[in-house]
N, C-alpha and C positions, 0 to 999 in steps of 0.2 A: 584430792582437790588441792589447788595451790594458787597463790597469787603470782602474777608475772610483773616484773619491773624492767623497764627500758630506760637507761640513763645516757643521754647524749650519744645514742647509737648512730653510727655512720657506716655507709657502705660505698666503696668506690670500685669501679671496674677500670683499671688503668688510671687515667687522669679524670675520668668522668665520675663525679660524685652523684649517686642516685638516691641515697638516703642521707639527709643532711641534719644530723643532730636531733634525733627523735627522742622525746621523753613521754612515756606512757605508763600509767599504773592500771593494772587489771586485777581487780579484787577476787578473792576466793569465791568461786561459784558464779561469777559474773559472765554474762553473754555479751561480748564486745565485737562489734563489726567494724572492719577497716573498709572504707568506701572512698571512691574517687574515680576519675576518668582513667582510661587506658594509659599506661606509662607513668602513673603517679607514684609507683613504688610499693603498692600495697602487697602484692604477691611476693616481692623480694623481701619485704619486712617479715612476712609470715614464714618464708623459707629460712630466714635468719633465726627466728625463734625455734624452728624445727631442727636447726643444725645442718640444713642442706646448703646453706650459704654461710661463708665465714663472715664474721663481723670485723670490719676494718678498724674501728675504734669504738669506745664506749663500753657499757656494762649491761649484760642481760642476766636477770635473776629469775629463777623459777622455784617457788617454794622456799625462798630465802637463801638459795644456793646460787652462786655465780656459775653459769654454765657455758660461758664463751668458748671454752676449750673442751667441753664434754661432748662425747659422741651422741648422735641422735637417739640411739636405742637406750641410752642411760639418762635421758632428760625427763622421763616420765610423761612423754607426750605421745599422741596418736594422731595421724594426719589422714584426712579424707581428700582425695584429689578430684579434679574435674573429670579426669578420664578413668574413673572407676578402678583401674589397675587390678582386675581380678583375673584369675587363670581360667581359660576356657575349658581345659581338660579336667578340672576339678569340680566336684559338686559344691553346692552352696555351703554345706557343712565343712568340707575340706578347705574351702577358701576362707571361711570365717576363723577356722582353727589354725591357719597357716603360721601366723606370728607366734602362736603358742608352741607349735611344733618345732619351729626354728629355735626357740628359747629352751627347748627340752622339757616342756610341761608334761605331766603324766596323763595317761589316757582318761582317768576319771575327772581330772581338773579340766581338760579340754571339753569333755562331754558336758560337764556342769555349766561351764562358762558359755559355750555355744548355745546350749538350750536356753539359758537365761537371756542372752542377747536376742535369740530368735523370738522368745516370748515378748520382750520389750518392743521389738519391731514387727510383731505379728507375722512371723515368717516360718513358724513351725512346720507348716505343710509344704514348704519349699526346700527343705534342707537337703533332699536327695536329688534335686534337679541340677542341671548344668546351666551355665550362663546363657547358652544359646536358647534355652527354654524360658528365659525371663524377659520381662519388659524393661525399658530403660530405668523406670523408677525402682523396680525390684533389684536391678543390678546395683543401683546406688545404695539401696538398703543393705545389700551384702557388704559393700565397702564400709558402710557405717558400722555394721555388725562386727566386722573384722577389727575396727578401732575399739568398739565397746569391750570385746573380750580381753583386751590388754589392760583394762582397768586403769586408764591413764589419769594423771593429775590434771592434764589440760588436753582438750580436743582442739585440733586445728582443721579448719575447712577452707579449701582453696577453690572458690567458685564452683561448688559441688553440683549446682542445679543448672548451669549454663547450657548443658547439652540436652535438656529436657524441653518438651513443648510447654505451652503456657499453662494448660490444665494440670499437667504432672508437676510443673514447678510449684504451683500453688499448693497442691497436695503434699509434696515433699517438704515444702516450707513449714507447713503445719506440723508434719511429723518431726522435723528437727526441733521446732519449738516445744513440742510435747516431750521429746527426748531430754531436752535441757531441764524441763520441770521435773521429770522422773529421776534423772541422775544427779542433778544439782552440781554438776562438775563445771569448772571454768571452761568456756568455749571462746575461741577466736575465729572469726568468720570473715573471709574476704569476698567481696562482691563489687561489681560496678552497678548493680541493680538497686536503686534507692528504695524500691518497695520492700525488697528483702531486708535492707538495712532498717527501715522504719518499723517493720512488723516484728522482727526477731530480736533486736538489740535491747539490752539494758543501757548500753552506752555505745555511741557511735564515735569513731575517729575518722574525721574527714582529712584526706591527704591530697596534696597537689605538689607536683614537682619534687617529691621526696621530703616534703615538709608537712607538719601537722598544722592544718588550718584552724581546727576547732575540735574539742572533745566535750561531749555532753550527752544527755538523754535525747532520744529522738525528738520529743516535743520541745525541749529546750533549744535544739538546733533549728527546728522549724520556726518557732516563734521569735527566737532571739539570735539570729545568725550573727557571727562575729564580724563578718565582712561580706563583700559583694559576691565573692566566689561561693561561699557556703549558701548564701541566700539563693543564688541561681541554680545551685546543684541539687538541693533538696526540695522536693515538692513536685507534684505532677497535676496539671501542667505547671511549667516553671514560672517563677515569679516574673512579673512584668517590671521592666525598667524604663523610666521616662526621664530624659535629661531636663533639669529645671534650673531656673535662675534663683539664686538665694538673694531675696530682697532685703533681709535683715535677720539678725540673730540677737535674741534676748534671753539670757540665762541658758537654759537647756532646750530652748525651742528656736526653730527657724521658720521664717515666712518665705514660702517658695511659690513660684508660678511658672507656667509654660504656655506656648501658643494654644495648646489643646487642654490646658489645665487652669481652672479658676484658682486664684490665690488661696493657699491653705497654710495652716500652722502645723508643723510636724516636730516631734521630739528629736533632738540630735543624738541622744543616748551616749553622750560622751565622745562622739566622733568629731574630728576637726573640721567642722563646717564653718565657712567664712563668708560674711556678707559681701556681696558683689561677685562671688565666684559662681560657677555652675556646679551642680551636684546631681546625683542620681537618686531618684525617688523609686522605691520598690513597693509594689502592691501585688499581693497574691490574687490569682484569677478568681478564687472562691469568694473573695471579699467584695467583688464588684457587684453593684445592683443597678439594673437598667432603670432609667427614669423616663417617664412619659414626655412626649413632645421634644425629645432631644435636649432636655434641660440637664442639669447636674454639673458635677465638677470636672468630668472628662468628656471630650467630644470627639466623635469620629464617624466613620462609615463602615458598615458591615461588608466584609469581603467574602467570608465563608462561614457557614453554620454546619456543625457536625452533631448529629443526634446520636448519642452513645448509650441510650437507654436509661442509665442512672443519672445522667446529666447532659446538658447541651453545651458544647464548647463553641464559642464564637470568636472568629478572628476579625479584628477591627483595625482599620487604618486611621490613625489620628491625623489631625489637621497639619501637623508638622512633618508628616510622612513616616513617622515611626509606627511600630506595630503594637497591638495590645491583644491579649487573650483574656476572655471572660468565661468562667465556668459557672453556668446558670442552672436553675432547676430544670428537670427533664421535660416539662411541658412548655418551656419557653420557645417561641418561634420568632426569629428575627430574619427578615428577608435580605438577600444580598442587595447592596446599593442603598439600604436604608440609613438615614442619619440617626445616630443614637447618642444618648448621653448616659453616663454612669456616675453614681455616687459611691462613696466608700467612707469608712470611719478612719480619719487621719491617725487615730491611735494605733491602728493596725498596719500603718505604713512604716517604711524604713527609709532613712536618708543616709546615703553613702557619699564620701568624697569622690569627685570625678577621677582623681588619681588612681583609685582602685580599679575603675573601669579601664583606664589606659594600661594598667599593669596586667589586667586579664586579657587584653587584646592579643591576638596571635602575632608572633614576631616573624 
């Protein structure tokens, strides 16, 4: 096991800088997830840690050793790819032992390590099969097994579940979580799937445009997002954003209102909210409560109701034309065209400067 440290790490392809001065600390035995939209640099960053991409500048340490110029095989890492990368002509046993064979390990060492990896992954009965006889989830477990036998200091996962269907993805997500608990080894996991990030991670690193937006525990990022981007990226359904007028600011609180919103007082949480400006109010769909007779703090008209079994998701058009999503109890029924009102606890709302919304707009 080992800690991983990135200090002002940068990566450029020609004149295009894709990783822009990243600083991250990954502690020994920690499960860290890099998450962000496509093109944010998360896979590039992982490949730099693996040694598959050169670092343009900055320092990368694994286990207290600077590894910028160290070959991948000497870094003490093992990587699991999105595309399994297992050999179709080899058995499961041979695939799992392949790295050991290349490194010149003895027959007994290979046998012992493969058997132990197969036991951990519950694959003993599959060792003599070929990949063509395996399901997608079983093939991915072979790839993970091949990483386990190398006994690495750090496991690297590059979107390993993206090729699986929803049911298999959930099953394999649980398997990877159990694997981390069993091995206690540092793991770095890349995904664009926020559910994987929230359920697997000890710590999440949110990336955007090659920069770190926020680092923290899943619930820290969920409840205390550092900015509008993080607030909108984490959570399903996504956080609602309503443009509001800042009527006044006193201390760490602001009084805000909108055509579809009754005046409320919201904590500024240290953000630069200025009286007379417009700002963005963020409210999670799960915190909205329907109110009888269309009363309440927010007002609009039901456009669509989706019954999902565990909850009911309602799309609402507010009076100013903006949209709102409410995640309500499963037995809630709101007909299309109905005028509705919602209450929420202002302490659960977030207020962001409007400039953040403008910065996040597509160019």
